[in-house]
FIZAGU-258219 format. One record per residue (C-alpha): y, z, x; residue number from 1. Coordinates in steps of 0.1 Angstrom, whole numbers. Layout:
FIZAGU-258219
R     Y     Z     X resi
R     Y     Z     X  NUM
...
END
This chain:
FIZAGU-258219
R     Y     Z     X resi
R  3170  1274  2066    1
R  3206  1267  2057    2
R  3223  1241  2036    3
R  3256  1243  2054    4
R  3267  1210  2070    5
R  3270  1204  2107    6
R  3303  1201  2125    7
R  3296  1164  2126    8
R  3270  1137  2124    9
R  3266  1114  2153   10
R  3265  1077  2143   11
R  3246  1050  2163   12
R  3275  1047  2187   13
R  3275  1084  2195   14
R  3308  1090  2175   15
R  3313  1119  2152   16
R  3314  1117  2114   17
R  3329  1150  2101   18
R  3309  1170  2076   19
R  3325  1204  2078   20
R  3316  1231  2103   21
R  3285  1247  2117   22
R  3278  1271  2145   23
R  3248  1272  2168   24
R  3235  1303  2150   25
R  3232  1282  2118   26
R  3202  1264  2134   27
R  3184  1297  2142   28
R  3154  1290  2119   29
R  3145  1256  2133   30
R  3118  1241  2155   31
R  3122  1227  2190   32
R  3124  1189  2191   33
R  3110  1165  2217   34
R  3123  1132  2231   35
R  3159  1140  2242   36
R  3178  1143  2274   37
R  3211  1155  2287   38
R  3239  1130  2296   39
R  3263  1133  2324   40
R  3291  1142  2300   41
R  3272  1172  2287   42
R  3261  1157  2254   43
R  3224  1156  2245   44
R  3209  1123  2235   45
R  3181  1121  2209   46
R  3155  1095  2220   47
R  3134  1094  2189   48
R  3149  1062  2174   49
R  3170  1033  2188   50
R  3202  1049  2175   51
R  3202  1073  2205   52
R  3225  1097  2188   53
R  3246  1116  2213   54
R  3252  1152  2202   55
R  3277  1179  2209   56
R  3267  1215  2201   57
R  3264  1220  2163   58
R  3262  1183  2156   59
R  3234  1165  2137   60
R  3221  1130  2143   61
R  3226  1103  2117   62
R  3192  1112  2102   63
R  3208  1146  2094   64
R  3176  1166  2103   65
R  3176  1164  2141   66
R  3205  1185  2155   67
R  3218  1201  2187   68
R  3216  1238  2189   69
R  3231  1251  2222   70
R  3212  1234  2250   71
R  3184  1220  2229   72
R  3177  1195  2202   73
R  3159  1210  2171   74
R  3143  1198  2140   75
R  3159  1215  2110   76
R  3132  1207  2084   77
R  3100  1218  2101   78
R  3076  1234  2076   79
R  3096  1224  2045   80
R  3090  1196  2020   81
R  3108  1179  1991   82
R  3075  1182  1972   83
R  3038  1174  1972   84
R  3018  1149  1951   85
R  2983  1136  1949   86
R  2985  1098  1947   87
R  2961  1069  1948   88
R  2961  1056  1984   89
R  2969  1022  1970   90
R  3004  1035  1962   91
R  3014  1038  1998   92
R  3005  1009  1997   93
R  2972  1007  2016   94
R  2945   984  2002   95
R  2921   984  2031   96
R  2919  1021  2040   97
R  2895  1042  2019   98
R  2902  1024  1986   99
R  2902  1044  1955  100
R  2906  1078  1972  101
R  2933  1104  1965  102
R  2959  1111  1992  103
R  2982  1142  1994  104
R  3017  1128  1999  105
R  3048  1146  2010  106
R  3081  1141  2027  107
R  3111  1161  2039  108
R  3148  1149  2037  109
R  3170  1125  2056  110
R  3164  1091  2072  111
R  3174  1072  2103  112
R  3182  1041  2083  113
R  3210  1035  2058  114
R  3193  1010  2035  115
R  3216  1001  2006  116
R  3185   993  1985  117
R  3166  1026  1991  118
R  3141  1033  1964  119
R  3137  1070  1974  120
R  3174  1076  1980  121
R  3174  1111  1963  122
R  3151  1122  1992  123
R  3160  1100  2021  124
R  3198  1104  2016  125
R  3196  1141  2009  126
R  3222  1162  2027  127
R  3212  1196  2013  128
R  3182  1210  2030  129
R  3179  1238  2004  130
R  3164  1211  1981  131
R  3133  1214  2004  132
R  3118  1241  1982  133
R  3081  1237  1992  134
R  3074  1257  2023  135
R  3042  1247  2040  136
R  3027  1252  2074  137
R  3005  1224  2089  138
R  2974  1246  2082  139
R  2984  1251  2046  140
R  2988  1214  2041  141
R  2954  1207  2056  142
R  2937  1234  2036  143
R  2953  1222  2004  144
R  2942  1186  2010  145
R  2907  1198  2015  146
R  2907  1219  1983  147
R  2922  1191  1963  148
R  2895  1167  1975  149
R  2920  1144  1993  150
R  2905  1123  2021  151
R  2939  1119  2037  152
R  2975  1131  2039  153
R  3005  1108  2038  154
R  3039  1113  2055  155
R  3061  1094  2030  156
R  3092  1094  2008  157
R  3113  1095  2039  158
R  3105  1083  2074  159
R  3081  1106  2093  160
R  3095  1096  2127  161
R  3125  1119  2121  162
R  3102  1149  2114  163
R  3076  1138  2140  164
R  3070  1173  2154  165
R  3061  1186  2119  166
R  3040  1155  2111  167
R  3021  1156  2144  168
R  3012  1193  2138  169
R  3001  1185  2103  170
R  2980  1156  2117  171
R  2963  1179  2142  172
R  2955  1204  2115  173
R  2941  1177  2092  174
R  2920  1161  2120  175
R  2904  1195  2127  176
R  2891  1194  2090  177
R  2881  1158  2090  178
R  2911  1147  2070  179
R  2929  1115  2080  180
R  2967  1110  2081  181
R  2988  1081  2070  182
R  3024  1072  2081  183
R  3046  1053  2057  184
R  3074  1043  2081  185
R  3101  1017  2088  186
R  3088  1016  2124  187
R  3124  1021  2137  188
R  3114  1043  2167  189
R  3116  1042  2205  190
R  3085  1032  2225  191
R  3083  1068  2238  192
R  3083  1083  2204  193
R  3059  1057  2191  194
R  3033  1065  2218  195
R  3033  1102  2209  196
R  3035  1098  2171  197
R  3010  1070  2167  198
R  2984  1089  2188  199
R  2980  1113  2159  200
R  2978  1092  2128  201
R  2949  1071  2114  202
R  2967  1045  2094  203
R  3003  1032  2089  204
R  3021  1011  2064  205
R  3052   997  2081  206
R  3081   986  2060  207
R  3091   952  2075  208
R  3124   951  2055  209
R  3133   915  2063  210
R  3131   890  2091  211
R  3166   885  2103  212
R  3189   907  2125  213
R  3217   901  2100  214
R  3196   917  2071  215
R  3189   948  2092  216
R  3225   951  2104  217
R  3242   945  2071  218
R  3219   964  2047  219
R  3202   990  2070  220
R  3227   995  2099  221
R  3197   989  2122  222
R  3180   962  2142  223
R  3149   941  2137  224
R  3138   939  2173  225
R  3127   976  2177  226
R  3106   973  2145  227
R  3088   942  2159  228
R  3081   961  2191  229
R  3066   990  2171  230
R  3044   965  2152  231
R  3031   949  2184  232
R  3024   983  2199  233
R  3005   996  2168  234
R  2983   965  2166  235
R  2977   958  2203  236
R  2975   993  2219  237
R  2963  1017  2192  238
R  2934  1022  2168  239
R  2958  1029  2139  240
R  2949  1008  2108  241
R  2980   988  2100  242
R  2994   972  2068  243
R  3029   958  2062  244
R  3052   959  2032  245
R  3083   938  2024  246
R  3105   946  1994  247
R  3118   912  1984  248
R  3154   914  1973  249
R  3168   884  1954  250
R  3194   866  1975  251
R  3189   887  2006  252
R  3154   883  2021  253
R  3134   862  1997  254
R  3141   827  2009  255
R  3112   805  2017  256
R  3123   799  2053  257
R  3125   836  2061  258
R  3092   844  2045  259
R  3076   814  2063  260
R  3090   827  2097  261
R  3079   862  2090  262
R  3044   854  2081  263
R  3040   830  2110  264
R  3052   857  2133  265
R  3027   882  2118  266
R  2997   859  2124  267
R  3008   849  2159  268
R  3016   884  2170  269
R  2994   908  2150  270
R  2966   885  2139  271
R  2955   872  2105  272
R  2938   904  2094  273
R  2969   926  2089  274
R  2974   929  2052  275
R  3009   921  2039  276
R  3023   935  2006  277
R  3052   917  1989  278
R  3068   941  1965  279
R  3094   938  1937  280
R  3129   953  1941  281
R  3145   971  1912  282
R  3183   979  1912  283
R  3189  1013  1929  284
R  3211  1033  1951  285
R  3240  1010  1963  286
R  3225   977  1951  287
R  3225   982  1913  288
R  3243   948  1909  289
R  3213   929  1922  290
R  3187   918  1896  291
R  3150   928  1898  292
R  3127   905  1917  293
R  3110   879  1895  294
R  3072   881  1897  295
R  3072   844  1906  296
R  3090   852  1939  297
R  3062   876  1949  298
R  3036   850  1940  299
R  3054   824  1961  300
R  3056   847  1990  301
R  3019   855  1988  302
R  3011   818  1988  303
R  3033   811  2018  304
R  3016   839  2037  305
R  2981   827  2029  306
R  2991   791  2038  307
R  3002   804  2072  308
R  2969   822  2078  309
R  2974   857  2064  310
R  2940   866  2051  311
R  2950   895  2029  312
R  2983   890  2010  313
R  2993   911  1980  314
R  3020   914  1953  315
R  3032   948  1943  316
R  3053   967  1918  317
R  3042   942  1891  318
R  3011   938  1871  319
R  2992   910  1888  320
R  2954   915  1890  321
R  2949   884  1911  322
R  2977   891  1936  323
R  2967   928  1938  324
R  2930   922  1944  325
R  2912   915  1977  326
R  2894   882  1980  327
R  2869   871  2007  328
R  2887   848  2032  329
R  2855   829  2038  330
R  2839   822  2004  331
R  2866   833  1979  332
R  2845   860  1962  333
R  2862   891  1948  334
R  2858   919  1972  335
R  2880   946  1956  336
R  2894   941  1921  337
R  2926   960  1912  338
R  2948   964  1882  339
R  2978   982  1895  340
R  2961  1012  1912  341
R  2928  1011  1894  342
R  2898   997  1912  343
R  2882   972  1887  344
R  2856   956  1909  345
R  2837   961  1942  346
R  2821   933  1961  347
R  2816   949  1995  348
R  2782   960  2009  349
R  2776   993  2027  350
R  2790   979  2059  351
R  2822   966  2045  352
R  2811   930  2043  353
R  2813   905  2015  354
R  2782   909  1994  355
R  2781   872  1986  356
R  2784   856  2021  357
R  2783   885  2046  358
R  2818   879  2060  359
R  2834   911  2074  360
R  2864   924  2055  361
R  2890   940  2078  362
R  2897   976  2070  363
R  2883  1012  2069  364
R  2858  1014  2041  365
R  2831  1037  2028  366
R  2799  1024  2010  367
R  2816  1029  1976  368
R  2852  1032  1965  369
R  2867  1064  1953  370
R  2873  1071  1917  371
R  2908  1086  1917  372
R  2923  1058  1897  373
R  2960  1055  1891  374
R  2968  1092  1885  375
R  2998  1109  1900  376
R  2994  1147  1902  377
R  3024  1168  1915  378
R  3011  1200  1931  379
R  3026  1232  1945  380
R  3009  1244  1977  381
R  3015  1281  1972  382
R  2980  1295  1966  383
R  2962  1262  1974  384
R  2967  1262  2011  385
R  2963  1299  2019  386
END
């Protein structure tokens, strides 16, 4: 791998943003990428996300990790990670997928969005691939997850669609060992990429960042419509377990009308059983002048969602045992009690139904929850995955 910058980075209009110089040879240790085609003018267009970056030789896409090398597009971060950590699965957040179990989490570098409020900016905005100091093959990751007792592996910290070739190979290796995989993604991908990527993962938490085109354009340099297309595809045409997260930012996407419209859309298009997480913003990256989200805003959003028919609505990034717990939509009994990431109560029977009234609870459950708790355990794979 190399940390030298490309000759340029293609923005969403296919223009070039200068970052120094790089030759084709600098991409020698990379991995072939999929989903691209040649244009009549000789440029290669990346078709993984709706930016459709158009690349000259030696040029990277806006995500910074997909690049043109000669007559091919390559992935420059295959097999390398910004770090591994065993987390509670509730941290992804997933509340209805193997509750209480540990999940091995990792990401790479770069991102195909430019969110001014990014909470993982040190990873997603990274421009030095030498920071990816954990080398790990897909088989190493799968073996490490098995030895650590993790039931699943998460592609997180930055968006896995930009390193989809690596993520898919990890998912294949994990599936061969009976280990599930989880994508934490913004859902900003093309239909072609979504079909291939989603065929290999078992669960996804999609970051629905807001519910207006203006929000996506002004704060993320992106568009809402492709994200909604991805959500419809995931729910209607795949078996992937789906949950949604919206980071509520004061003055930007936390208005009652927007939350009302968003939650109505979710029920109408995805159904009432897709869990929604409303999480608190804290000042970061390029929005340090915006105050933290008041807990009352999250509670209000949760109430709007439930009034519009969302059966499982949650608050996050704040201590709120009621808003973080799962309640039976039929009888109101406690199904899964939570205090932050700790499981404090279990009211499901062996078939994932309410023990009080027998109503089914949507999700992927085992007869009993895991006991990982709220621990966060950084790990190095060298030695574990060999």
